C-alpha positions as CSV (number, residue, x, y, z in Angstrom):
1,X,107.6,-75.3,82.1
2,X,104.5,-74.9,84.2
3,X,106.2,-72.6,86.7
4,X,107.1,-70.1,84.0
5,X,103.4,-69.6,82.9
6,X,101.3,-66.7,84.1
7,X,98.0,-67.3,85.9
8,X,95.8,-66.9,82.8
9,X,97.8,-69.4,80.8
10,X,97.6,-71.9,83.7
11,X,93.8,-71.6,83.9
12,X,93.5,-72.0,80.1
13,X,95.6,-75.2,80.3
14,X,93.5,-76.6,83.1
15,X,90.3,-75.9,81.2
16,X,91.7,-77.6,78.1
17,X,92.8,-80.7,79.9
18,X,89.4,-81.0,81.7
19,X,87.6,-80.8,78.3
20,X,89.9,-83.5,76.8
21,X,89.3,-85.9,79.7
22,X,85.5,-85.3,79.6
23,X,85.5,-85.9,75.9
24,X,87.4,-89.2,76.4
25,X,84.9,-90.3,79.0
26,X,82.0,-89.7,76.6
27,X,83.8,-91.6,73.9
28,X,84.3,-94.8,76.0
29,X,82.3,-97.7,74.7
30,X,82.5,-101.5,74.6
31,X,86.0,-102.8,74.7
32,X,87.3,-106.1,73.3
33,X,89.8,-108.7,74.3
34,X,93.4,-109.0,73.2
35,X,95.7,-110.6,75.9
36,X,92.7,-112.0,77.7
37,X,90.6,-108.9,78.1
38,X,93.6,-106.6,78.4
39,X,94.7,-104.4,75.5
40,X,98.2,-105.5,74.2
41,X,99.4,-101.9,74.7
42,X,98.2,-98.5,75.9
43,X,98.7,-95.7,73.3
44,X,99.5,-95.5,69.6
45,X,103.3,-95.7,70.0
46,X,103.2,-98.9,72.1
47,X,100.5,-100.5,69.9
48,X,102.6,-99.8,66.8
49,X,105.5,-101.7,68.4
50,X,103.6,-104.9,69.4
51,X,102.6,-103.5,72.8
52,X,106.2,-103.1,74.2
53,X,106.6,-100.4,76.9
54,X,108.4,-101.8,79.9
55,X,111.9,-100.7,78.8
56,X,111.3,-98.3,75.9
57,X,109.9,-94.9,76.7
58,X,106.9,-93.5,74.8
59,X,106.9,-90.2,76.7
60,X,103.7,-89.3,78.5
61,X,102.1,-92.4,77.0
62,X,104.3,-94.5,79.4
63,X,102.3,-93.4,82.4
64,X,100.5,-96.8,82.7
65,X,102.8,-99.3,80.9
66,X,105.9,-98.4,83.0
67,X,105.6,-95.1,84.8
68,X,109.4,-95.1,85.5
69,X,109.8,-94.2,81.8
70,X,108.0,-90.9,82.0
71,X,111.4,-89.5,83.1
72,X,112.1,-89.0,79.3
73,X,109.7,-86.0,79.3
74,X,111.7,-82.8,79.1
75,X,109.0,-80.3,80.2
76,X,105.3,-80.9,80.0
77,X,103.7,-83.4,77.5
78,X,100.1,-84.2,76.7
79,X,99.1,-87.3,74.7
80,X,95.4,-87.6,73.7
81,X,93.9,-90.2,71.4
82,X,92.1,-93.5,71.1
83,X,91.7,-96.8,69.3
84,X,88.9,-97.7,66.8
85,X,88.4,-101.4,67.5
86,X,86.7,-103.7,65.0
87,X,86.4,-107.4,66.2
88,X,84.7,-110.1,64.2
89,X,83.3,-112.8,66.4
90,X,81.2,-115.8,65.1
91,X,79.7,-118.6,67.2
92,X,78.0,-121.8,66.2
93,X,76.2,-124.1,68.6
94,X,76.3,-127.6,67.1
95,X,78.8,-127.1,64.2
96,X,79.2,-130.8,63.6
97,X,75.7,-131.1,62.1
98,X,75.9,-127.9,60.1
99,X,74.0,-125.7,62.5
100,X,74.0,-122.0,61.5
101,X,76.7,-119.5,62.6
102,X,75.8,-116.1,63.9
103,X,78.1,-113.0,64.0
104,X,78.2,-110.7,67.0
105,X,77.0,-107.2,66.3
106,X,79.5,-105.8,68.8
107,X,81.9,-105.1,66.0
108,X,83.0,-101.4,66.3
109,X,84.1,-99.7,69.4
110,X,86.1,-96.6,70.6
111,X,88.7,-96.8,73.3
112,X,90.0,-93.5,74.8
113,X,93.4,-92.6,76.2
114,X,94.7,-89.4,77.8
115,X,98.1,-89.0,79.4
116,X,99.7,-85.9,80.9
117,X,103.3,-85.7,82.4
118,X,105.2,-82.8,83.9
119,X,108.8,-82.6,84.8
120,X,109.1,-80.9,88.2
121,X,112.9,-80.9,88.3
122,X,115.8,-83.1,87.3
123,X,114.8,-85.8,89.8
124,X,111.0,-85.7,90.1
125,X,108.2,-86.2,87.5
126,X,104.5,-86.4,88.0
127,X,101.6,-87.2,85.7
128,X,97.9,-88.0,85.4
129,X,96.0,-90.1,83.0
130,X,92.8,-91.9,82.0
131,X,93.1,-95.0,79.9
132,X,90.6,-97.5,78.5
133,X,92.5,-100.7,79.5
134,X,90.4,-103.8,79.1
135,X,87.0,-105.2,78.3
136,X,85.1,-107.6,76.1
137,X,81.6,-108.2,74.8
138,X,79.4,-109.9,72.3
139,X,75.9,-109.1,70.9
140,X,73.7,-111.8,69.4
141,X,70.4,-109.9,70.1
142,X,69.5,-109.8,66.4
143,X,69.8,-113.6,66.0
144,X,66.5,-115.6,65.7
145,X,64.8,-116.0,69.1
146,X,66.9,-118.4,71.3
147,X,69.7,-118.7,68.7
148,X,73.1,-118.3,70.5
149,X,70.8,-117.6,73.5
150,X,70.6,-114.0,72.1
151,X,73.5,-113.4,74.4
152,X,74.6,-109.8,75.0
153,X,77.6,-109.1,77.2
154,X,79.5,-105.8,77.8
155,X,82.4,-105.3,80.1
156,X,84.2,-101.9,80.1
157,X,87.2,-100.9,82.2
158,X,88.8,-97.5,82.6
159,X,91.8,-96.7,84.8
160,X,92.7,-93.4,86.3
161,X,96.2,-93.0,87.6
162,X,98.7,-90.5,88.9
163,X,102.3,-91.7,88.1
164,X,105.0,-90.3,90.3
165,X,108.6,-91.0,89.2
166,X,112.0,-90.3,90.7
167,X,115.2,-90.3,88.6
168,X,118.9,-90.3,89.7
169,X,121.6,-90.9,87.1
170,X,120.4,-93.8,85.0
171,X,118.0,-95.2,87.5
172,X,114.2,-94.4,87.5
173,X,111.6,-95.7,89.9
174,X,107.9,-95.0,90.0
175,X,104.7,-95.6,91.8
176,X,101.2,-95.1,90.3
177,X,98.0,-95.3,92.5
178,X,95.2,-96.6,90.3
179,X,91.4,-96.1,90.5
180,X,89.5,-98.3,88.2
181,X,85.9,-97.8,87.0
182,X,84.1,-100.8,85.5
183,X,80.7,-101.7,84.3
184,X,79.3,-105.1,83.3
185,X,76.0,-106.1,81.7
186,X,75.0,-109.7,80.9
187,X,71.6,-110.7,79.4
188,X,70.4,-113.5,77.3
189,X,67.3,-115.6,76.3
190,X,67.8,-119.3,77.1
191,X,64.5,-120.4,75.7
192,X,66.3,-123.0,73.5
193,X,67.8,-124.5,76.7
194,X,64.6,-124.7,78.7
195,X,64.8,-121.2,80.2
196,X,63.8,-117.7,79.2
197,X,64.9,-114.0,79.2
198,X,67.5,-113.4,81.9
199,X,69.4,-110.2,83.0
200,X,69.8,-107.7,85.8
201,X,70.6,-104.5,83.9
202,X,73.9,-102.7,84.0
203,X,76.1,-102.8,87.2
204,X,79.0,-100.5,88.0
205,X,81.8,-100.5,90.5
206,X,85.1,-98.7,91.5
207,X,88.2,-100.5,92.6
208,X,91.7,-99.5,93.7
209,X,95.2,-100.8,93.0
210,X,98.7,-99.7,92.1
211,X,101.5,-100.1,89.6
212,X,105.2,-100.1,90.4
213,X,107.9,-99.6,87.8
214,X,111.7,-99.4,87.5
215,X,114.0,-98.8,84.6
216,X,117.8,-98.4,84.2
217,X,119.4,-96.6,81.3
218,X,123.0,-97.8,80.9
219,X,123.9,-94.7,78.7
220,X,125.1,-97.0,75.9
221,X,121.7,-97.5,74.2
222,X,120.7,-100.3,76.5
223,X,117.7,-100.0,78.9
224,X,116.2,-102.6,81.2
225,X,112.8,-102.3,82.9
226,X,110.4,-104.2,85.2
227,X,106.9,-103.7,86.4
228,X,104.3,-105.0,88.8
229,X,100.6,-104.3,88.6
230,X,98.4,-105.2,91.6
231,X,95.1,-107.0,91.2
232,X,92.0,-104.9,91.5
233,X,88.8,-106.4,93.0
234,X,85.5,-105.4,91.4
235,X,82.0,-106.5,92.3
236,X,79.1,-106.1,89.8
237,X,76.0,-106.7,91.8
238,X,73.5,-109.2,90.5
239,X,75.4,-109.7,87.2
240,X,77.2,-113.1,87.4
241,X,74.9,-114.4,90.0
242,X,71.8,-113.7,87.9
243,X,73.4,-115.0,84.8
244,X,74.4,-118.3,86.4
245,X,71.1,-118.7,88.2
246,X,69.4,-118.6,84.8
247,X,71.3,-121.9,84.0
248,X,70.5,-123.4,87.4
249,X,73.7,-122.4,89.3
250,X,72.9,-120.8,92.6
251,X,74.9,-118.5,95.0
252,X,77.5,-117.6,92.4
253,X,79.8,-114.7,93.3
254,X,79.4,-111.3,91.6
255,X,83.1,-110.5,92.1
256,X,85.3,-110.1,89.0
257,X,88.8,-109.3,90.0
258,X,91.2,-107.7,87.4
259,X,94.3,-109.9,87.8
260,X,97.8,-108.9,88.9
261,X,100.6,-109.0,86.4
262,X,104.4,-108.6,86.3
263,X,106.9,-108.2,83.5
264,X,110.4,-107.4,82.4
265,X,111.6,-105.6,79.3
266,X,114.8,-104.8,77.4
267,X,115.4,-102.1,74.8
268,X,118.4,-101.2,72.7
269,X,118.8,-98.0,70.7
270,X,121.4,-97.9,68.0
271,X,121.4,-94.7,66.1
272,X,118.1,-94.6,64.1
273,X,117.1,-98.1,65.2
274,X,115.4,-99.2,68.4
275,X,114.7,-102.8,69.3
276,X,112.6,-103.8,72.3
277,X,111.2,-107.0,73.9
278,X,108.7,-107.4,76.8
279,X,107.7,-110.4,78.7
280,X,104.6,-110.3,81.0
281,X,102.7,-112.8,83.2
282,X,99.0,-112.1,83.6
283,X,97.6,-114.1,86.6
284,X,94.0,-114.9,85.5
285,X,94.0,-118.2,87.3
286,X,94.2,-116.5,90.7
287,X,91.8,-113.7,90.0
288,X,88.3,-114.1,91.5
289,X,85.7,-114.6,88.8
290,X,88.1,-115.4,86.0
291,X,89.5,-118.4,88.0
292,X,85.9,-119.6,88.6
293,X,85.4,-119.8,84.8
294,X,88.7,-121.6,84.4
295,X,90.8,-118.9,82.8
296,X,94.5,-119.8,82.7
297,X,97.5,-117.5,83.2
298,X,99.0,-115.9,80.1
299,X,102.7,-115.6,79.2
300,X,102.8,-112.6,76.9
301,X,105.7,-112.0,74.5
302,X,106.0,-108.7,72.6
303,X,108.6,-107.6,70.1
304,X,109.0,-104.1,68.7
305,X,111.2,-102.2,66.3
306,X,111.4,-98.5,65.5
307,X,113.2,-96.6,62.8
308,X,113.4,-92.9,63.5
309,X,114.5,-89.8,61.6
310,X,114.5,-86.2,62.6
311,X,110.7,-85.6,62.3
312,X,109.2,-89.0,61.6
313,X,109.4,-92.6,62.8
314,X,108.1,-96.0,61.6
315,X,107.3,-99.0,63.9
316,X,106.5,-102.7,63.5
317,X,105.8,-105.3,66.2
318,X,104.6,-108.7,67.1
319,X,102.6,-109.9,70.2
320,X,101.9,-113.5,71.2
321,X,100.0,-115.1,74.1
322,X,98.1,-118.3,74.2
323,X,94.3,-117.9,74.8
324,X,93.3,-117.4,78.4
325,X,90.1,-119.4,77.7
326,X,90.6,-123.1,78.1
327,X,88.2,-126.0,77.7
328,X,86.6,-127.0,81.1
329,X,85.1,-130.2,82.4
330,X,82.1,-128.0,83.3
331,X,80.3,-127.5,79.9
332,X,78.3,-124.5,81.2
333,X,81.5,-122.6,81.6
334,X,82.6,-123.6,78.1
335,X,79.4,-122.2,76.7
336,X,79.5,-118.9,78.6
337,X,83.2,-118.4,77.9
338,X,82.9,-118.9,74.1
339,X,79.4,-117.3,73.7
340,X,79.8,-114.3,76.0
341,X,83.5,-113.8,76.8
342,X,85.5,-115.1,73.9
343,X,88.9,-113.8,75.0
344,X,90.8,-116.2,72.7
345,X,92.8,-113.9,70.4
346,X,96.4,-115.0,70.5
347,X,98.7,-113.4,67.8
348,X,98.9,-109.7,66.9
349,X,100.9,-108.0,64.1
350,X,101.4,-104.3,64.3
351,X,102.4,-101.3,62.3
352,X,102.7,-97.7,63.3
353,X,104.4,-94.3,62.8
354,X,104.9,-90.7,64.0
355,X,105.1,-87.4,62.2
356,X,106.4,-84.3,64.0
357,X,104.7,-81.2,62.6
358,X,106.9,-79.1,64.8
359,X,109.0,-79.5,67.9
360,X,105.9,-79.1,70.0
361,X,103.2,-81.0,68.0
362,X,103.2,-84.6,66.6
363,X,100.7,-87.3,65.5
364,X,101.0,-91.0,66.0
365,X,99.1,-93.8,64.1
366,X,99.1,-97.6,64.7
367,X,97.3,-100.5,63.1
368,X,97.0,-103.9,64.8
369,X,95.8,-107.1,63.2
370,X,95.0,-110.3,65.0
371,X,94.3,-113.3,62.7
372,X,91.3,-115.5,63.3
373,X,91.5,-117.9,66.2
374,X,88.9,-120.7,66.5
375,X,88.1,-122.8,69.5
376,X,85.6,-125.6,69.8
377,X,84.5,-126.9,73.3
378,X,82.2,-129.6,74.5
379,X,78.8,-128.6,75.9
380,X,77.0,-132.0,75.8
381,X,77.1,-132.7,79.6
382,X,75.4,-129.3,80.2
383,X,72.5,-130.3,77.8
384,X,71.4,-133.6,79.4
385,X,70.0,-135.4,77.5
386,X,71.9,-133.6,74.7
387,X,70.5,-133.2,71.2
388,X,73.2,-134.4,68.8
389,X,73.4,-131.0,67.1
390,X,74.3,-129.3,70.4
391,X,77.3,-131.3,71.5
392,X,79.9,-128.6,70.9
393,X,80.2,-124.8,70.6
394,X,82.6,-123.2,68.2
395,X,83.7,-119.6,68.2
396,X,86.1,-117.7,65.9
397,X,87.6,-114.4,66.8
398,X,89.5,-111.9,64.6
399,X,90.5,-108.3,65.4
400,X,91.6,-105.2,63.6
401,X,92.2,-101.8,65.2
402,X,93.4,-98.3,64.3
403,X,94.9,-96.1,66.9
404,X,95.6,-92.4,66.7
405,X,97.2,-90.0,69.1
406,X,98.0,-86.3,69.3
407,X,101.0,-85.1,71.3
408,X,101.8,-81.6,72.5
409,X,105.0,-80.6,74.3
410,X,105.7,-77.3,76.0
């Protein structure tokens, strides 16, 4: 435990942790959508089990999913890793008349994650973490001039949190203050729609929120959990307003609020087998910005299974949520949603595992696959009079990702 280390060891630990966090910040790049623009799970263990983490503890990794579950940490634990994300997004404007399809070049991204938890005593636990949590983006800059409006979008979200948990008997409760960093960039060339190059450069902002978690271990293998995550208001100056002005919409807000969500979970451990289920509600329809573009609330259902032996574990999972992007009466929103923000992935299949090299050091891996989802929305009223070839827009979206994580306990 930290209190038993001498001063030199403590300084070395602080320097090591600082380097890990700095490295993660450097590694953060464009993120992509899963449940809307939220990742289905934070950390390799959760992602290997379909994103479950409300009632099943993943050690230090649980600091953001349900911080009440960091009470499983027996001393001090560090988890450091990331996700290599490979989406394939293709969009066609005017598919009914055989217009060409273009593939987004935003097809390989790195998402960081660092979690640290320390057990203070039998009742109190504290942690700190930095997590890439959400984002999305497309890149059609290499398409012929004006094709797919040469749209380039890039939203990145990182959350920094300090989970604080209290445990008595089987009950654990926790509170996590959150600071969120985000940046957004939208630029395009609407020459094919009567406009020209449009963009305001990169905009950044910080926002603040909190997470609340609770869990109860019945000591017979059954655990129940619940979470609430507050909304976080963000404002990216001149981004949305400039983008919309390029299509003739004036005085549009630059606020893009990350939505609140709540969820419940159940997990049951029976010897070597662990079964878990999570339900979450993500409130896109009441989040400023997303609601303006007609995003709808998501009901997220996640199932996970783990088989564990002395020094290894295997995991599988399934995650399902209907697309947050729905067809709108406003055809401009249909075009911008599918061309720049295609958050329409729905089903995820997951596989993962852990190998313990020693009692102190282990490695986690996870693979997530989302089959192709295709949406086609009307854009004819936006183009008035509309050329016949430009009456609809069609976008297909498929995802694959590989997560890795190093864990150290002391």
